C-alpha positions in Angstrom: 29.0 -17.4 2.9 28.5 -19.7 5.6 24.8 -18.9 5.9 24.3 -19.8 2.1 25.8 -23.0 2.6 23.9 -23.9 5.8 21.0 -23.1 3.8 21.2 -25.1 0.6 19.7 -28.4 1.6 16.4 -26.2 2.5 16.8 -24.6 -1.0 17.0 -28.5 -2.5 13.8 -29.4 -1.3 11.8 -27.0 -3.2 10.3 -29.2 -6.2 12.6 -28.9 -9.3 9.7 -28.5 -11.7 8.8 -25.4 -10.0 8.9 -22.3 -12.0 12.2 -20.2 -11.4 12.7 -16.6 -10.8 16.3 -15.8 -10.3 17.8 -13.2 -8.2 21.1 -11.6 -8.3 22.2 -9.2 -5.0 24.6 -6.4 -5.5 26.4 -5.6 -2.4 26.8 -8.4 0.6 26.8 -6.4 3.7 24.4 -6.5 6.5 21.2 -6.5 4.3 22.5 -8.2 1.5 24.0 -11.0 3.4 20.6 -11.2 5.4 18.4 -11.3 2.2 20.5 -14.0 0.8 20.1 -16.1 3.8 16.3 -15.6 4.5 15.8 -16.0 0.8 17.8 -19.6 0.9 16.8 -20.7 4.4 13.1 -20.0 3.7 13.0 -21.5 0.3 10.4 -24.0 0.8 8.0 -21.8 2.7 8.4 -19.2 0.0 7.5 -21.6 -2.7 4.4 -22.6 -0.8 3.3 -19.1 -0.7 4.1 -18.2 -4.0 2.2 -21.2 -5.4 5.4 -23.2 -6.4 7.6 -20.4 -7.4 11.1 -21.0 -6.6 13.1 -18.1 -5.9 17.0 -18.4 -6.3 20.0 -16.5 -5.8 22.2 -17.0 -9.0 24.8 -14.2 -8.5 26.1 -12.0 -5.9 28.6 -9.0 -6.3 30.5 -8.0 -3.5 33.6 -5.8 -3.4 36.2 -8.7 -2.4 35.1 -12.1 -3.4 37.0 -14.8 -1.9 38.2 -17.6 -3.8 36.4 -20.1 -1.7 33.3 -18.6 -2.4 33.4 -18.6 -6.3 30.8 -21.0 -7.7 29.5 -22.2 -4.1 26.4 -23.9 -4.3 25.6 -22.8 -7.9 26.1 -19.2 -6.8 28.5 -16.8 -8.9 30.2 -14.2 -6.8 32.0 -11.5 -8.7 33.2 -8.0 -8.0 31.7 -6.2 -10.8 28.3 -5.1 -10.4 27.8 -5.4 -14.3 28.2 -8.9 -14.2 24.9 -8.8 -12.2 23.0 -6.3 -14.2 23.4 -7.6 -17.4 23.6 -11.3 -16.8 21.1 -13.8 -18.5 20.4 -15.5 -15.1 19.1 -12.7 -13.1 15.4 -11.3 -13.3 15.4 -9.4 -10.4 18.2 -7.2 -9.1 18.5 -6.3 -5.4 20.6 -3.2 -4.6 21.8 -3.2 -1.2 25.3 -1.1 -1.7 23.8 2.1 -0.3 25.0 5.8 -1.2 23.5 7.8 -4.1 26.1 7.4 -6.8 27.2 3.9 -7.8 23.6 2.7 -6.6 21.8 4.9 -8.9 24.0 3.4 -11.7 23.1 -0.2 -10.6 19.2 0.8 -10.7 19.5 2.5 -13.8 21.4 -0.1 -15.6 19.7 -2.8 -14.3 16.2 -1.0 -15.3 17.8 -0.5 -18.8 18.8 -4.4 -18.9 15.5 -5.5 -18.4 15.7 -6.3 -14.9 13.0 -5.7 -11.8 14.9 -4.0 -9.1 14.1 -4.1 -5.4 16.3 -1.6 -3.1 16.4 -0.5 0.5 18.2 2.6 -0.3 16.1 5.6 1.4 18.7 8.2 0.4 18.7 7.1 -3.0 15.0 6.9 -3.5 14.5 10.6 -1.9 17.0 12.1 -3.9 16.7 10.2 -7.0 13.1 8.4 -7.0 11.5 10.7 -9.7 14.1 9.7 -12.0 14.2 5.8 -11.3 10.5 5.7 -11.0 10.2 7.2 -14.4 12.6 5.0 -15.9 10.9 2.0 -14.4 7.6 3.4 -15.7 9.2 3.6 -19.3 10.6 0.3 -19.3 7.3 -0.8 -17.7 9.2 -2.6 -14.7 8.5 -2.9 -11.2 10.9 -0.8 -8.8 10.4 -2.1 -5.2 11.1 0.1 -2.3 9.2 -1.1 0.7 12.4 -1.8 2.8 13.6 1.9 2.4 11.2 2.8 5.5 11.1 0.9 8.6 12.9 -2.3 8.1 10.1 -5.0 8.2 7.2 -2.7 9.3 5.1 -2.6 6.0 4.5 1.0 6.2 4.9 2.0 2.4 2.6 -0.8 1.5 -0.1 0.4 4.1 -0.2 3.9 2.8 0.0 2.9 -0.9 -2.4 0.1 -0.9 -4.4 -0.5 2.3 -5.3 3.3 3.0 -5.3 4.3 -0.8 -8.8 5.3 -0.5 -8.8 7.7 2.3 -7.0 11.0 2.7 -4.4 10.9 4.8 -3.7 13.7 7.1 -0.6 12.9 8.6 2.5 10.3 8.9 4.5 10.6 12.0 6.6 8.5 14.5 9.9 6.9 15.1 11.6 5.9 11.7 15.1 5.5 13.3 15.8 2.4 15.0 19.4 3.1 15.9 18.3 6.6 17.4 15.4 5.0 19.4 17.9 2.5 20.8 20.6 5.2 21.7 17.8 7.5 23.6 16.4 4.5 25.3 19.8 3.0 26.7 20.4 6.9 27.7 17.1 6.9 29.5 17.1 3.5 31.3 20.8 3.6 32.1 21.4 7.2 32.8 24.4 7.3 30.3 25.6 9.7 28.2 25.4 10.1 24.2 28.8 9.0 23.5 28.4 5.6 25.7 25.1 5.0 24.4 26.4 5.4 20.9 29.0 2.4 21.8 26.5 0.2 22.8 24.5 0.7 19.8 27.5 0.0 17.6 28.4 -3.1 19.6 25.0 -4.5 19.2 25.3 -3.8 15.6 22.3 -1.1 15.3 25.2 1.6 14.4 27.8 1.8 12.0 31.1 3.0 12.6 30.7 6.2 10.8 26.7 6.7 12.6 26.4 10.6 11.4 23.6 9.9 9.1 21.6 8.2 11.8 21.8 10.6 14.8 22.2 13.8 13.0 18.6 12.9 11.7 19.5 12.5 7.8 18.4 9.2 7.5 15.0 9.9 9.4 14.9 13.0 7.0 15.0 10.7 3.7 12.5 8.3 5.0 9.7 11.1 6.2 10.6 12.6 2.5 9.8 9.2 1.1 6.6 9.0 3.5 5.2 12.2 2.6 5.4 12.0 -0.8 3.5 8.9 -1.1 0.8 10.2 1.8 0.1 13.4 -0.1 1.0 12.9 -4.0 3.5 15.5 -4.2 7.1 15.7 -4.7 9.3 16.8 -1.6 12.8 17.8 -1.5 14.7 15.9 1.5 17.5 18.4 1.4 14.5 21.4 2.3 13.3 19.5 5.4 14.7 20.8 8.9 16.3 18.5 10.7 17.5 18.1 14.4 19.7 15.2 15.2 20.1 13.6 18.7 23.8 14.6 18.9 23.0 17.0 21.7 20.6 15.0 24.2 22.2 14.6 27.4 21.4 12.5 30.4 20.6 15.7 32.2 17.8 16.3 29.6 16.5 13.1 30.1 16.1 14.1 33.8 14.4 17.5 33.3 12.1 15.3 30.9 11.2 12.7 34.0 10.5 15.9 36.0 7.7 16.8 33.4 6.7 13.1 33.2 8.0 13.0 29.9 10.4 11.6 27.7 12.5 12.2 24.7 12.2 10.6 21.2 13.4 11.4 17.7 10.3 12.0 15.7 9.9 12.2 11.9 6.5 14.1 11.2 4.6 15.1 8.0 1.6 16.8 8.5 -1.0 18.1 6.0 -2.2 21.8 6.6 -4.3 24.1 4.6 -1.6 26.0 3.3 0.7 22.9 2.4 2.6 20.1 4.5 4.5 20.5 7.8 7.8 18.0 7.8 10.3 17.7 10.2 12.9 15.6 12.0 13.5 16.4 15.5 13.6 15.2 19.2 10.1 15.6 21.0 9.4 15.5 24.5 7.2 12.8 24.7 4.4 12.1 27.6 5.7 9.0 29.5 2.0 7.7 28.9 2.0 7.9 24.7 2.7 5.4 22.7 5.3 7.1 21.1 7.2 6.9 24.3 6.7 3.3 25.0 8.4 2.5 21.9 11.9 1.2 23.2 15.0 0.0 22.0 15.6 -0.5 18.1 12.1 -0.6 17.3 10.0 1.8 15.1 6.7 3.1 15.9 4.5 5.0 12.9 1.3 6.9 13.0 -0.8 7.1 9.9 -3.7 9.6 10.5 -6.5 9.2 7.8 -9.6 11.3 7.3 -11.8 8.1 7.5 -9.9 5.4 9.4 -8.7 7.7 12.0 -5.2 6.8 13.1 -3.5 3.7 12.7 -0.1 2.3 14.3 2.5 0.3 12.9 5.1 -1.0 15.3 8.1 -3.1 14.9 12.1 -3.5 14.3 13.3 -1.1 12.3 17.3 -1.7 12.4 19.2 -4.8 11.5 19.9 -6.8 8.7 16.9 -9.3 9.4 14.0 -6.8 9.3 15.2 -5.1 6.6 16.0 -8.2 4.6 12.5 -9.4 5.2 11.2 -6.0 3.7 13.5 -6.5 0.6 11.9 -9.9 0.0 8.5 -9.0 0.4 8.8 -7.0 -2.8 10.7 -9.8 -4.5 8.3 -12.1 -3.6 5.6 -9.8 -4.9 7.7 -9.4 -8.2 8.4 -12.9 -8.6 4.4 -13.5 -8.8 4.5 -11.3 -11.4 7.3 -12.6 -13.5 5.8 -16.0 -13.2 2.6 -14.7 -14.8 4.6 -13.0 -17.6 2.8 -9.8 -16.7 5.3 -7.4 -15.0 4.3 -3.9 -14.7 5.6 -0.8 -13.2 4.9 0.3 -9.8 4.7 4.1 -9.7 3.9 5.5 -6.6 2.2 8.9 -5.8 4.4 11.5 -5.3 7.0 9.9 -7.7 5.8 11.2 -11.0 7.7 14.4 -11.3 4.9 16.5 -9.7 5.4 19.8 -8.3 7.5 19.5 -4.9 6.3 20.6 -1.9 7.6 23.3 0.2 7.9 22.4 3.8 6.4 24.9 6.1 6.5 25.9 9.7 4.1 24.5 11.8 1.1 27.4 11.7 -0.5 26.8 15.0 0.9 27.2 18.7 2.5 24.5 20.9 4.4 24.2 23.8 8.3 24.4 24.0 11.0 23.0 26.2 14.1 24.9 26.1 17.2 23.6 27.8 20.0 26.4 28.6 23.5 25.4 29.2 25.5 28.5 30.9 28.3 29.7 32.7 26.5 30.8 35.9 26.1 34.8 36.7 24.1 37.0 38.3 21.1 38.1 35.8 20.9 35.1 33.4 17.1 34.4 34.2 16.1 38.1 34.0 17.8 38.8 30.7 16.4 35.2 29.1 12.9 35.9 30.3 13.4 39.5 28.3 14.4 38.1 25.6 11.3 35.4 25.8 9.0 38.2 26.8 10.4 40.5 23.9 8.8 38.2 21.3 5.4 38.2 23.4 5.9 34.6 24.6 4.6 33.5 28.1 7.0 31.2 30.4 4.9 28.4 31.8 7.8 27.0 34.2 11.3 27.1 35.3 13.2 24.1 36.4 16.7 24.1 37.8 18.4 21.0 39.7 20.7 22.2 42.7 24.3 21.7 43.2 25.4 21.4 39.4 28.6 22.7 38.4 28.6 26.5 37.8 30.8 26.7 34.6 28.2 24.7 32.9 24.9 24.8 34.5 22.0 23.3 32.7 18.0 24.8 33.5 15.2 24.2 31.7 12.1 26.9 30.9 8.8 25.6 29.5 6.8 28.2 27.2 3.3 28.3 26.8 1.6 27.4 23.2 3.7 29.6 20.8 4.3 29.5 16.9 7.3 27.8 16.1 8.6 30.6 14.4 8.4 33.1 17.0 9.9 30.5 19.7 12.7 30.4 16.7 13.4 34.2 17.0 13.4 34.1 21.0 16.1 31.0 20.9 18.1 33.0 18.5 18.4 36.0 20.6 19.2 33.5 23.8 21.9 32.0 21.7 23.7 35.4 21.4 24.0 36.0 25.1 27.6 35.8 26.1 26.9 33.4 29.4 25.6 30.5 26.7 28.0 27.5 26.9 26.0 25.8 24.1 22.9 26.3 22.0 19.6 26.0 23.3 18.0 22.6 22.9 14.7 23.5 21.7 12.2 20.5 21.6 8.1 20.5 20.9 6.0 19.4 24.3 3.2 18.4 22.4 3.1 15.0 21.0 1.8 14.8 17.0 -0.3 12.0 18.5 -2.2 14.6 20.7 -3.4 16.4 17.6 -4.6 13.2 15.7 -5.6 10.3 18.1 
């Protein structure tokens, strides 16, 4: 807890007669630690911005407290989270342990004990948001979730407050900084996925088990939350189609550059007359698009409104500092309520147990990029073209680099605008061919930005 010790002097500068709001943090990993250190290190500035309210950390729960930490600087460190959520000296509980089992118990028990709650747990809110917001409303307590999407980028507040009067048509963009960092490293340095993942782990952007990020599940939970708030309906994250970045290769970037494009993992939710199209998948992005220019661990999120047009929010989406700052934006807002004695529930649109939307396939034709990896033999192109023609699809181009290994040869076919369901049938047929060494990599070629900007 060295960061807390170093920040204590600043905390002491805050006026002793200032009104005090007390915070308990459950979980002391990347997010929990960053939240505590920012809160303590910026104590004086926070007090000034909240009109003299002193916000202090009084308790921390972590799996294995160290003897030297217990009671340091007046902060009680415990191993049992129940000692946080039932404590008399805690007004706001910050849930920072992750997962959807114990975390759910932490949030529920906190609310049942009259504590406001702030969480950065997107999986928890995507899965149990209806239940938890209903309990918060019953107890008339705030439940802050700004940090669940895009780290320090205030996208939830932008949709729920700043653009509340507009009719949102679409929300889309890069919402996983880890994947964006990996793809950027692959593109800029010509390295393969496994090497780029190791670099992301070394830089602290990816966990040892990074499957939630690279398989698109983290982005899926985030777009489920944004779609709820934007469109006012429940969304079952488990029904959202997801393709991650695990199968992207340096060769794919080579072919993308041949098409003056790059590759980004895009989460999108778009209002349609028939419902809502929601998906997470790699997109072939034109290199001059704003999404293509979002590099490293940054997020870039577009909100397309009926009246205001398209707004872009950009910033760091990965790392404890960015997420901790977003956590504290909710903490400060709730602290102001507590200081006035007027805490209130913070029910967001889409979390009122409304009938869930069923994600639709994209209902209008778009262009597609297909990368095939094959064991080279005569007739491959003819058989592939026949499968594509069988679905009534026109081929736009075929691109193949010379001198590639014949036992694992990769080439690209681009298609003229075609319905998603139609191209998927063609891909299923191609994947059954005996010469295929890996499933077809299928990516949309028309960026969502072209549809709304």
